[in-house]
C-alpha positions in Angstrom: -14.9 -6.9 12.2 -13.8 -6.7 8.5 -10.3 -5.6 9.6 -10.0 -8.5 12.0 -11.2 -10.9 9.3 -8.5 -9.7 6.9 -5.9 -10.0 9.6 -6.9 -13.5 10.7 -7.4 -15.1 7.2 -3.7 -15.4 6.3 -3.0 -17.1 9.7 -5.9 -19.5 9.4 -4.6 -20.5 5.9 -1.1 -21.1 7.4 -2.2 -23.4 10.3 -2.8 -26.6 8.3 0.7 -26.2 6.8 2.2 -25.8 10.2 0.6 -29.1 11.4 1.8 -30.9 8.2 5.3 -29.5 8.6 5.5 -30.5 12.2 5.4 -34.2 11.3 8.3 -33.9 9.0 11.2 -32.2 10.8 13.3 -32.1 14.0 13.3 -29.7 17.0 13.2 -26.1 15.9 15.8 -23.7 17.2 16.3 -20.0 16.4 19.8 -18.3 16.4 20.3 -15.9 19.2 21.7 -13.2 16.8 21.0 -13.0 13.1 21.3 -10.5 10.3 19.3 -10.5 7.0 20.4 -8.6 3.9 18.7 -8.8 0.6 16.7 -7.3 -2.3 13.1 -7.2 -3.4 10.9 -6.5 -6.4 7.3 -5.5 -6.2 4.3 -4.1 -8.0 2.5 -1.2 -6.4 -1.0 0.1 -7.1 -2.3 3.4 -5.5 -5.9 4.4 -5.9 -8.1 7.4 -5.0 -11.5 5.9 -5.9 -13.2 7.8 -8.7 -10.3 10.2 -9.1 -7.0 8.6 -10.1 -4.7 5.6 -10.1 -0.9 5.1 -10.1 0.8 1.8 -10.6 4.3 0.6 -11.4 7.3 -1.5 -10.3 9.5 -0.9 -7.3 13.0 -2.3 -6.6 14.5 -2.2 -3.2 17.1 -3.3 -0.6 16.1 -4.7 2.8 18.0 -5.4 6.0 17.3 -6.5 9.6 18.9 -7.6 12.9 17.0 -10.0 15.1 17.7 -11.2 18.7 16.1 -14.4 20.0 16.3 -15.6 23.6 12.7 -16.4 24.3 12.3 -12.7 24.0 12.4 -11.5 20.4 13.7 -8.0 19.4 14.0 -6.9 15.8 15.1 -3.8 13.9 14.5 -3.6 10.2 14.8 -1.1 7.3 13.9 -0.9 3.7 14.6 1.4 0.8 13.0 1.1 -2.7 12.6 3.1 -5.8 10.8 2.9 -9.1 8.5 4.6 -11.7 4.8 4.9 -11.6 2.2 5.6 -14.4 -0.7 7.9 -13.6 -4.3 7.7 -15.0 -6.7 10.4 -13.9 -8.0 13.8 -14.9 -7.2 17.5 -14.8 -9.1 19.9 -12.5 -11.6 20.6 -15.4 -12.3 16.9 -15.7 -10.2 16.3 -18.9 -8.7 12.8 -18.9 -5.0 12.9 -18.3 -2.1 10.4 -18.1 1.5 10.7 -16.9 4.3 8.1 -17.4 7.6 7.6 -15.6 6.7 9.3 -12.3 9.7 8.9 -10.0 9.0 7.2 -6.6 11.2 6.3 -3.7 10.2 4.8 -0.3 11.9 4.4 3.1 10.5 2.3 5.9 11.9 1.6 9.4 10.5 -0.7 12.1 11.3 -1.8 15.6 9.5 -5.0 16.9 9.3 -6.9 20.2 7.7 -10.2 20.9 8.0 -13.6 22.6 8.8 -17.1 21.2 6.4 -19.9 22.1 7.4 -23.5 21.0 4.5 -25.4 19.5 4.4 -29.1 18.3 8.1 -29.6 19.0 9.1 -28.4 15.6 7.4 -24.9 15.4 7.7 -21.6 17.1 4.9 -19.0 17.3 6.1 -15.4 17.9 3.4 -12.8 18.5 4.9 -9.3 18.3 4.1 -5.6 18.5 6.2 -2.5 17.6 6.4 0.9 15.9 7.0 1.7 12.3 7.6 4.8 10.1 6.9 4.9 6.3 8.0 7.7 3.9 7.0 7.9 0.3 8.2 10.5 -2.2 6.1 10.7 -5.4 7.6 13.3 -7.9 5.7 14.1 -11.1 7.1 17.7 -11.3 8.8 17.0 -14.6 5.3 16.9 -16.2 3.6 20.3 -16.8 0.5 19.2 -14.8 2.5 17.5 -12.0 4.1 18.3 -8.7 5.9 16.5 -5.9 4.1 14.7 -3.1 5.5 13.4 0.3 3.7 10.9 2.4 4.5 10.1 6.0 2.9 7.3 8.1 3.5 6.4 11.8 2.0 3.1 12.8 2.1 0.2 15.1 2.5 -3.4 13.7 0.7 -6.1 15.6 1.4 -9.6 14.2 2.2 -13.2 14.5 5.1 -15.1 12.9 5.2 -18.9 12.5 8.6 -20.7 12.0 8.7 -24.5 11.4 11.7 -26.7 10.9 11.6 -29.2 7.9 14.0 -31.9 6.7 17.3 -31.6 4.9 18.2 -28.1 6.1 15.0 -26.4 5.1 12.6 -24.3 7.2 9.3 -22.7 6.5 7.6 -19.6 8.0 4.7 -17.2 7.6 3.7 -13.8 9.0 0.3 -12.2 9.3 0.2 -8.5 10.5 -2.3 -5.7 11.2 -0.9 -2.2 11.2 -2.6 0.4 13.5 -2.4 3.8 11.9 -1.5 6.5 14.4 -0.7 9.6 12.3 0.0 10.7 8.7 1.1 13.9 7.0 0.8 14.6 3.3 2.8 17.4 1.8 1.8 18.5 -1.7 4.4 20.8 -3.4 1.9 22.8 -5.4 4.6 25.4 -6.0 6.1 22.9 -8.5 3.0 23.4 -10.6 2.8 27.2 -10.1 5.3 29.2 -8.1 2.5 31.4 -6.7 0.9 28.5 -4.9 1.8 27.4 -1.4 3.0 23.9 -0.5 -0.1 22.3 1.2 0.2 20.1 4.3 -2.7 17.7 5.3 -2.8 15.7 8.5 -4.3 12.2 8.6 -5.7 10.3 11.6 -7.7 7.3 10.3 -6.6 4.3 8.5 -5.1 0.8 8.8 -2.7 -1.6 7.1 -2.5 -5.3 6.6 0.4 -7.4 5.4 1.4 -11.0 5.1 4.2 -13.2 3.8 5.4 -16.8 3.4 9.1 -17.6 3.9 11.2 -20.5 2.7 14.7 -20.8 4.1 17.6 -23.1 3.0 20.2 -23.4 5.7 23.9 -23.4 4.8 27.2 -23.7 6.7 27.7 -19.9 6.8 24.7 -18.3 5.1 21.0 -19.2 4.9 19.1 -18.4 1.7 15.6 -16.8 2.1 12.8 -16.6 -0.5 9.8 -14.7 0.7 6.7 -13.7 -1.3 4.7 -10.9 0.4 1.7 -8.6 0.1 1.0 -5.3 1.8 -2.2 -3.2 1.8 -3.0 0.3 3.2 -6.4 1.9 3.5 -6.3 5.6 4.6 -9.3 7.9 5.1 -9.8 11.5 3.9 -7.3 13.9 5.5 -8.0 17.2 7.3 -8.5 20.2 5.0 -5.8 22.9 4.6 -5.8 26.3 2.9 -4.6 26.8 -0.6 -3.0 30.3 -1.2 -1.9 32.2 -4.2 0.7 34.9 -3.6 -0.3 34.8 0.1 -4.1 35.1 -0.5 -6.4 32.2 0.4 -8.1 31.0 -2.7 -9.6 27.7 -1.5 -8.8 24.6 0.4 -7.6 21.1 -0.3 -7.4 17.7 1.2 -5.9 14.2 0.6 -8.8 12.0 -0.6 -9.5 8.6 0.8 -7.0 6.2 -0.8 -5.6 2.7 -0.8 -2.4 1.1 -1.9 -1.6 -2.6 -2.6 1.9 -3.9 -3.0 2.8 -7.5 -3.8 6.3 -8.9 -4.6 9.1 -11.2 -3.6 12.1 -10.8 -1.4 15.4 -12.6 -1.8 17.9 -12.4 1.1 20.7 -14.1 3.0 20.8 -14.7 6.7 24.1 -14.8 8.7 
């Protein structure tokens, strides 16, 4: 119930704006083929409750191709990079911090949906798809650090609203729930001590939520897009895996329950 509430709230907040915008513009049409290319800046906070926190700025490039002919098909990709600051503790409980941890993220998504005209000026597009997210978090330059790789496979389930305004402007919003199918965390413990193995932990439970508001100014050849957004992931504790030292099992480890929140703004052109 809580997940559905989080998913529905952004859409409910958007509906009064859709009704207001409908009284202002002309008939809405969507181009059959369109390409988006742009850049984004965001702030990311990653938490393992009671254990640690990382936060910092990410800078990225984004691109997509969309086909509209009642049916909607979309392929999109993102690459971003930045530096995180760590606050936590060593294995003996001693408080510890690390600055300038190098992060980069890749994300690819394929979406399919259908366009439903509403109120003559708006289009509602429910959609579903498949997505893959990869994050590399590398603190190996610190004596207590090591590299970590995060893999998520998920299915987006969302709704997009597009409304035509006056004087070449249009407005849109998106609310999305991400169903988590599978995750794999790889911890390069050998970066910390060459005798340790690189641990792999599978993940099966979690979910994501994201939303955005889009403002578009139409031009003769290019449209300008301004899009604030927020993304949230909540992932449960992973399966346990052996930790070995020079081939001998010395214990086990797991990826703790964690969450990440990203908010930022995207600037792009559509052609």
